[in-house]
PAMAR-614809 format. One record per residue (C-alpha): residue in three letters; x, y, z. Coordinates in nm, 4 decimals. Layout:
N
{sero=ALA | px=X | py=Y | pz=Z}
...
This chain:
97
{sero=ILE | px=1.7954 | py=1.3330 | pz=0.1363}
{sero=ARG | px=2.0796 | py=1.4888 | pz=0.0287}
{sero=ASP | px=2.4421 | py=1.3577 | pz=0.1457}
{sero=GLU | px=2.5212 | py=1.6642 | pz=0.3077}
{sero=GLU | px=2.1797 | py=1.6961 | pz=0.5167}
{sero=ARG | px=2.2639 | py=1.7801 | pz=0.8696}
{sero=GLY | px=1.9824 | py=1.6541 | pz=1.0020}
{sero=TYR | px=1.8193 | py=1.7429 | pz=1.3517}
{sero=ASN | px=2.0111 | py=1.7253 | pz=1.6792}
{sero=LYS | px=1.8647 | py=1.4065 | pz=1.8486}
{sero=ASN | px=1.8258 | py=1.6220 | pz=2.1416}
{sero=LEU | px=1.5060 | py=1.7829 | pz=2.0108}
{sero=PHE | px=1.3044 | py=1.4248 | pz=2.0136}
{sero=CYS | px=1.2034 | py=1.1832 | pz=2.2725}
{sero=ILE | px=1.4547 | py=0.8907 | pz=2.1983}
{sero=PRO | px=1.4188 | py=0.5439 | pz=2.3794}
{sero=LYS | px=1.6965 | py=0.4989 | pz=2.6251}
{sero=HIS | px=1.8057 | py=0.2105 | pz=2.4271}
{sero=TYR | px=1.8598 | py=0.3924 | pz=2.1197}
{sero=GLU | px=2.0566 | py=0.6766 | pz=2.2833}
{sero=GLU | px=2.4055 | py=0.5706 | pz=2.2440}
{sero=ASP | px=2.3731 | py=0.4382 | pz=1.8501}
{sero=LEU | px=2.1532 | py=0.7242 | pz=1.7652}
{sero=GLU | px=2.3681 | py=1.0678 | pz=1.6205}
{sero=ARG | px=2.1054 | py=1.2447 | pz=1.4593}
{sero=VAL | px=1.7402 | py=1.2542 | pz=1.3177}
{sero=PHE | px=1.7111 | py=1.2702 | pz=0.9404}
{sero=ILE | px=1.3512 | py=1.2821 | pz=0.8994}
{sero=PRO | px=1.0908 | py=1.3518 | pz=1.2413}
{sero=HIS | px=0.8121 | py=1.1323 | pz=1.2688}
{sero=GLY | px=0.5572 | py=1.4217 | pz=1.2511}
{sero=LEU | px=0.6786 | py=1.4911 | pz=0.8913}
{sero=ILE | px=0.6259 | py=1.1499 | pz=0.7830}
{sero=LEU | px=0.2937 | py=1.1656 | pz=0.9106}
{sero=ASP | px=0.2313 | py=1.5020 | pz=0.7553}
{sero=ARG | px=0.3567 | py=1.3216 | pz=0.4169}
{sero=THR | px=0.1380 | py=1.0215 | pz=0.4876}
{sero=GLU | px=-0.1803 | py=1.2489 | pz=0.5462}
{sero=ARG | px=-0.1093 | py=1.4187 | pz=0.2018}
{sero=LEU | px=-0.0530 | py=1.1202 | pz=0.0038}
{sero=ALA | px=-0.3899 | py=0.9987 | pz=0.1311}
{sero=ARG | px=-0.5508 | py=1.3142 | pz=0.0292}
{sero=ASP | px=-0.3801 | py=1.2720 | pz=-0.3046}
{sero=ILE | px=-0.5228 | py=0.9443 | pz=-0.3567}
{sero=MET | px=-0.8733 | py=1.0183 | pz=-0.2709}
{sero=GLN | px=-0.8451 | py=1.3064 | pz=-0.5332}
{sero=ASP | px=-0.6968 | py=1.1007 | pz=-0.8073}
{sero=MET | px=-0.9314 | py=0.8352 | pz=-0.7522}
{sero=GLY | px=-1.2707 | py=1.0489 | pz=-0.7398}
{sero=SER | px=-1.5196 | py=0.7956 | pz=-0.6606}
{sero=HIS | px=-1.3595 | py=0.4800 | pz=-0.7880}
{sero=HIS | px=-1.3160 | py=0.1624 | pz=-0.5797}
{sero=ILE | px=-0.9670 | py=0.1737 | pz=-0.3892}
{sero=VAL | px=-0.7930 | py=-0.1470 | pz=-0.3783}
{sero=ALA | px=-0.4989 | py=-0.1189 | pz=-0.1173}
{sero=LEU | px=-0.2338 | py=-0.3682 | pz=-0.1383}
{sero=CYS | px=0.0323 | py=-0.3926 | pz=0.1500}
{sero=VAL | px=0.3638 | py=-0.5629 | pz=0.0941}
{sero=LEU | px=0.4654 | py=-0.7334 | pz=0.4059}
{sero=LYS | px=0.6356 | py=-0.7202 | pz=0.6520}
{sero=GLY | px=0.8062 | py=-0.4198 | pz=0.6430}
{sero=GLY | px=0.5344 | py=-0.1916 | pz=0.5021}
{sero=TYR | px=0.2806 | py=-0.2745 | pz=0.7284}
{sero=LYS | px=0.3248 | py=0.0447 | pz=0.9694}
{sero=PHE | px=0.3132 | py=0.2816 | pz=0.7002}
{sero=PHE | px=0.0094 | py=0.0946 | pz=0.5394}
{sero=ALA | px=-0.1780 | py=0.1220 | pz=0.8423}
{sero=ASP | px=-0.1252 | py=0.4795 | pz=0.9065}
{sero=LEU | px=-0.2066 | py=0.5541 | pz=0.5264}
{sero=LEU | px=-0.5317 | py=0.3657 | pz=0.5509}
{sero=ASP | px=-0.6301 | py=0.5553 | pz=0.8833}
{sero=HIS | px=-0.5803 | py=0.8765 | pz=0.7096}
{sero=ILE | px=-0.7843 | py=0.7591 | pz=0.4105}
{sero=LYS | px=-1.0412 | py=0.6325 | pz=0.6434}
{sero=ALA | px=-1.0696 | py=0.9704 | pz=0.8005}
{sero=LEU | px=-1.1098 | py=1.1338 | pz=0.4963}
{sero=ASN | px=-1.4026 | py=0.8897 | pz=0.4002}
{sero=GLN | px=-1.5492 | py=0.9836 | pz=0.7394}
{sero=ASN | px=-1.5160 | py=1.3321 | pz=0.7113}
{sero=GLY | px=-1.5679 | py=1.3812 | pz=0.3562}
{sero=ASP | px=-1.8594 | py=1.4833 | pz=0.1218}
{sero=LYS | px=-1.8349 | py=1.1334 | pz=-0.0250}
{sero=SER | px=-1.7322 | py=0.7983 | pz=0.0531}
{sero=VAL | px=-1.5029 | py=0.5676 | pz=-0.1333}
{sero=PRO | px=-1.5286 | py=0.1493 | pz=-0.1098}
{sero=VAL | px=-1.1833 | py=0.0535 | pz=0.0060}
{sero=THR | px=-1.0570 | py=-0.3068 | pz=-0.0219}
{sero=VAL | px=-0.7671 | py=-0.4298 | pz=0.1758}
{sero=ASP | px=-0.5058 | py=-0.6892 | pz=0.0854}
{sero=PHE | px=-0.1710 | py=-0.8116 | pz=0.1710}
{sero=VAL | px=0.1024 | py=-0.9907 | pz=-0.0202}
{sero=ARG | px=0.4220 | py=-1.1821 | pz=0.1170}
{sero=ILE | px=0.7160 | py=-1.1144 | pz=-0.1475}
{sero=LYS | px=1.0487 | py=-1.3330 | pz=-0.1554}
{sero=SER | px=1.3135 | py=-1.1139 | pz=-0.2786}
{sero=TYR | px=1.5041 | py=-1.4055 | pz=-0.4451}
{sero=CYS | px=1.2083 | py=-1.5339 | pz=-0.6304}
């Protein structure tokens, strides 16, 4: 996002009451994030071909994105002409180590 990016008016979105006073604008709408996540899943499936996918999630901050990405990969696996095996694992990393 460029520094001069103005974002979207918060009135265009359903904002939880406890965030209304703290939030001025929305820079990246949730729908755009979901669209990009689905596109990433499609790219991964295309790039991996029929190779086994090993998905590794860095806890704790990446869990929601990781779950959404795996949901898209799972849907592509179910609805596509090929099924690719997927193994999931998690790792916790300390930034000071």
